[in-house]
C-alpha positions as CSV (number, residue, x, y, z in Angstrom):
1,M,9.8,13.3,151.4
2,N,12.6,12.7,149.1
3,I,13.2,9.5,147.8
4,N,16.5,8.8,149.8
5,K,14.2,9.0,153.0
6,L,11.4,7.0,151.8
7,V,14.0,4.1,150.9
8,E,15.3,4.6,154.5
9,N,11.8,4.5,156.2
10,L,10.9,1.6,154.4
11,L,13.9,-1.0,153.9
12,P,15.5,-2.9,156.8
13,S,19.1,-2.0,157.2
14,F,20.7,-4.7,155.6
15,V,18.9,-4.3,152.2
16,L,19.2,-0.6,152.8
17,H,23.1,-0.9,152.5
18,Y,22.3,-1.9,148.6
19,F,20.8,1.3,147.7
20,L,22.7,4.1,149.3
21,P,25.7,5.5,148.0
22,K,29.0,3.3,148.6
23,T,32.4,4.5,148.7
24,K,34.6,3.4,145.8
25,V,38.7,2.9,146.3
26,I,39.9,3.5,142.8
27,K,43.6,3.9,141.2
28,L,43.5,7.4,138.9
29,G,43.6,5.9,135.3
30,K,40.4,4.0,136.6
31,I,38.3,6.5,137.8
32,Q,35.4,7.7,135.3
33,F,35.4,11.5,136.0
34,I,32.0,13.4,135.5
35,K,32.9,15.7,132.8
36,D,30.6,18.1,130.8
37,S,33.2,20.9,129.2
38,D,36.8,20.7,128.2
39,E,37.3,23.4,130.8
40,I,37.3,23.5,134.3
41,I,37.3,26.1,137.1
42,V,38.9,25.0,140.1
43,L,38.0,27.2,143.2
44,G,40.2,27.9,146.3
45,N,38.9,28.7,149.3
46,G,41.3,32.2,149.8
47,P,39.8,35.5,150.6
48,S,40.0,36.6,146.9
49,L,37.6,34.0,145.8
50,K,34.7,36.3,146.7
51,K,36.0,38.8,144.1
52,D,37.0,36.2,141.6
53,L,33.3,34.8,141.9
54,E,31.7,38.2,141.1
55,R,33.7,38.2,137.8
56,L,32.5,34.7,136.6
57,P,30.9,35.2,133.3
58,L,27.6,33.1,134.4
59,T,25.3,34.1,131.7
60,K,25.8,30.9,129.7
61,R,27.7,27.6,131.3
62,R,31.2,26.7,129.1
63,F,33.1,25.6,132.4
64,D,33.5,22.6,134.6
65,F,33.9,23.6,138.8
66,F,35.6,21.8,141.0
67,C,35.8,22.9,144.6
68,V,37.0,22.1,147.9
69,N,36.1,22.3,151.4
70,N,33.1,24.0,152.8
71,F,32.3,25.6,149.7
72,C,28.8,24.3,149.6
73,S,27.8,26.6,152.2
74,S,28.0,29.3,149.8
75,P,24.9,30.7,147.4
76,Y,27.3,29.9,144.3
77,F,27.4,26.0,144.9
78,E,23.7,25.7,143.6
79,T,24.4,28.2,140.9
80,L,27.7,26.9,139.7
81,K,26.9,22.9,140.1
82,P,30.4,21.9,140.6
83,N,30.5,18.1,139.5
84,K,33.8,17.6,141.5
85,Y,34.4,18.0,145.2
86,I,37.4,17.0,147.2
87,F,38.3,16.9,151.2
88,L,41.8,16.1,151.9
89,D,42.3,17.7,155.5
90,A,42.1,15.2,158.1
91,Y,39.5,17.1,160.1
92,F,36.9,16.1,157.7
93,F,37.1,12.3,158.3
94,S,39.1,11.7,161.6
95,K,37.7,10.3,164.8
96,N,40.1,12.5,166.9
97,A,39.2,15.9,165.5
98,H,38.7,18.6,167.7
99,P,35.0,19.5,168.6
100,D,35.2,22.8,166.3
101,W,35.8,20.7,163.1
102,V,33.5,18.3,163.9
103,K,30.6,20.6,164.0
104,Q,31.9,22.2,161.1
105,R,32.2,19.2,158.8
106,E,28.8,17.7,160.2
107,D,27.2,21.1,158.8
108,T,29.4,20.7,155.4
109,F,28.0,17.2,154.7
110,K,24.3,17.8,155.6
111,T,24.6,20.9,153.4
112,L,25.7,18.5,150.7
113,N,23.1,15.8,151.2
114,L,20.5,18.3,151.2
115,K,21.6,20.6,148.1
116,T,23.2,18.8,145.6
117,K,20.4,18.0,143.0
118,W,23.1,16.9,140.1
119,K,25.4,14.4,139.6
120,M,28.7,15.0,141.5
121,Q,31.9,13.1,142.6
122,I,33.7,13.7,146.1
123,F,37.1,12.5,146.4
124,L,39.0,11.5,149.4
125,P,42.5,10.6,150.4
126,L,43.1,6.8,150.4
127,N,43.2,6.9,154.6
128,A,40.1,8.8,155.0
129,D,37.5,7.3,157.0
130,D,34.8,7.1,154.6
131,S,32.1,6.3,157.3
132,I,32.0,9.9,158.7
133,L,30.8,11.1,155.4
134,T,28.4,8.3,154.6
135,N,26.8,8.7,158.0
136,C,25.6,12.2,156.7
137,I,25.5,11.7,153.0
138,K,22.6,9.5,151.6
139,N,22.3,11.3,148.3
140,N,22.2,8.9,145.1
141,N,23.4,12.0,143.1
142,I,27.0,11.9,144.5
143,E,29.4,9.1,144.3
144,I,32.5,9.3,146.9
145,I,36.0,8.0,145.6
146,K,39.0,7.3,147.6
147,M,42.0,8.0,145.9
148,K,44.4,5.0,145.3
149,V,47.3,7.6,145.3
150,R,50.9,8.2,147.3
151,G,51.4,11.8,148.0
152,K,55.5,12.9,147.1
153,N,57.2,15.6,146.2
154,F,60.1,14.3,143.9
155,K,63.3,16.5,143.6
156,N,63.9,15.7,139.9
157,P,60.9,17.2,137.7
158,K,61.5,14.2,135.3
159,I,61.4,11.6,137.8
160,A,58.4,13.3,139.1
161,V,56.3,13.3,135.7
162,K,57.1,9.5,134.9
163,K,56.1,8.5,138.4
164,Y,52.8,10.8,138.2
165,L,52.0,9.2,134.7
166,T,51.7,5.7,136.5
167,G,48.8,7.1,138.3
168,L,50.1,5.6,141.7
169,Y,51.9,8.8,142.6
170,G,50.7,12.3,143.0
171,P,52.4,15.4,144.8
172,T,52.5,15.8,148.3
173,Q,49.2,15.8,150.2
174,C,49.4,19.2,151.9
175,N,47.1,21.3,150.6
176,V,43.5,20.5,148.9
177,L,43.9,22.9,145.9
178,I,46.9,20.8,145.0
179,Y,45.0,17.6,144.4
180,A,42.0,19.6,142.9
181,I,44.2,20.4,140.0
182,Y,46.0,17.4,139.7
183,L,42.9,15.5,139.6
184,S,41.8,17.8,137.1
185,I,44.7,17.1,135.0
186,W,43.6,13.2,135.2
187,S,40.3,14.0,134.2
188,N,41.9,15.4,130.8
189,Y,40.8,18.9,130.6
190,K,42.1,20.9,127.9
191,K,42.4,24.1,129.8
192,I,42.3,24.1,134.0
193,R,41.5,27.7,135.0
194,V,42.3,28.4,138.8
195,I,40.9,31.1,140.9
196,G,40.6,32.1,144.8
197,A,44.0,30.6,145.1
198,D,45.6,33.4,147.5
199,L,48.3,31.0,149.2
200,N,49.5,33.5,151.2
201,F,48.6,31.9,154.6
202,H,52.3,32.0,156.1
203,N,51.9,35.8,155.7
204,D,48.8,35.5,158.2
205,V,51.2,34.0,160.8
206,E,52.8,36.0,163.5
207,V,55.1,34.7,166.8
208,N,53.8,36.1,169.8
209,Q,56.4,37.9,171.3
210,Q,55.7,37.1,175.0
211,N,55.4,33.3,174.3
212,N,56.6,32.4,170.9
213,H,53.3,31.0,170.1
214,L,52.1,30.9,166.2
215,E,49.3,32.8,166.0
216,I,47.3,32.7,162.2
217,T,44.4,34.8,161.1
218,F,42.2,32.5,159.4
219,K,41.1,34.4,156.1
220,H,38.1,32.5,154.0
221,F,36.0,33.7,151.2
222,N,32.7,32.7,153.3
223,Q,33.6,33.4,156.6
224,E,34.8,36.2,159.0
225,N,38.4,36.4,159.8
226,H,39.4,35.1,163.3
227,T,43.0,34.9,164.9
228,E,43.9,31.6,167.0
229,R,47.1,30.0,168.0
230,L,48.3,27.8,165.1
231,M,47.6,24.2,166.1
232,K,48.2,21.0,164.1
233,N,45.0,19.4,162.6
234,P,42.6,17.6,163.4
235,S,42.8,17.4,167.1
236,K,44.6,20.9,168.0
237,I,46.6,19.4,170.7
238,K,50.3,19.9,169.0
239,P,51.3,23.6,168.0
240,F,52.9,24.3,164.8
241,S,56.7,25.8,164.7
242,M,58.1,28.2,162.5
243,A,60.2,25.7,160.7
244,E,57.0,23.3,160.4
245,L,55.2,26.1,159.0
246,M,58.2,27.3,156.7
247,Q,58.4,23.3,155.2
248,T,54.9,23.0,154.9
249,T,54.9,26.4,152.8
250,S,57.8,25.4,150.6
251,D,56.3,21.8,150.0
252,T,53.1,23.5,148.6
253,F,54.7,25.9,146.1
254,R,57.0,23.0,145.1
255,A,53.9,20.7,144.2
256,H,52.6,23.3,142.1
257,E,55.8,23.5,140.1
258,L,55.4,19.5,139.8
259,I,52.0,19.7,138.7
260,Q,53.0,22.1,135.8
261,E,55.7,20.0,134.5
262,F,53.2,16.9,134.4
263,A,50.4,19.4,132.5
264,D,53.2,20.1,130.2
265,E,53.6,16.8,129.4
266,K,49.8,16.1,129.2
267,N,49.6,19.1,126.6
268,I,47.1,20.6,129.6
269,D,46.7,24.2,129.9
270,I,46.7,25.7,133.5
271,V,46.0,29.2,134.1
272,N,46.0,31.4,137.2
273,S,42.9,33.7,137.1
274,S,42.8,34.4,140.6
275,S,42.7,38.5,141.6
276,F,45.6,37.7,143.7
277,S,47.6,35.1,144.2
278,M,51.2,33.9,145.6
279,I,51.5,31.0,143.1
280,D,54.0,31.6,140.3
281,A,54.1,28.4,138.8
282,Y,51.4,29.0,136.4
283,R,50.8,31.5,133.9
284,R,48.4,34.5,134.5
285,E,45.5,34.8,132.6
286,T,42.4,37.5,133.6
287,L,38.6,35.9,133.6
């Protein structure tokens, strides 16, 4: 029996409260980031990640790793031992999430709880219901942090950089990769390398010519492709319109442009080493 289970079995609940991991709400400038290298690799969850991971030089560990969403289901999770993990999509911590999302997130949180044998930080948006995570995650190696930051894309890059420097603002919270990179900047890495950042989801959407429904083929590196009607998370009740999809796409790519401006201000190098990516904000560099 592991130590967490032993503590749970031996201690009453009111005492147990003081032993198990608690969520912290922290301003970005006050977070004590776990950092074991000057360079970090941010893992997107696009289809190209599988190919990118196969090209990683793993014979000698030279990087920290930052992963997103359901990466812990990959066999690479225990090989890379990421020290940073982020959930941003509402279905990970909404009580109104569709049953499909509930099952997926519970599997993910249980896997994290079981597999994480090293120190790791999980980041959540401020409005997240963290109890959904802490009900599954009892692992003392894991620190859960809610980011006290407001997401906003400013039209003027100079104003954006000025606001981001306060630590109270960040880019719009419309895509998890955005904040994995943004937090890596706040961790003061000298170099941030991005892989698996396809960001071509808008190309995977078609309009049904009979009923005007938007239909998307989901493509992730660790899942089989599947097609369904494009619905808004977390409850999958309201459908997306094409205008809404294009606005979200525009906001996403604009956020990456603002992140590059912020990185320039902080003298941090961001490179896109994805084997395929639609992001044009970062310079390209092969692994």
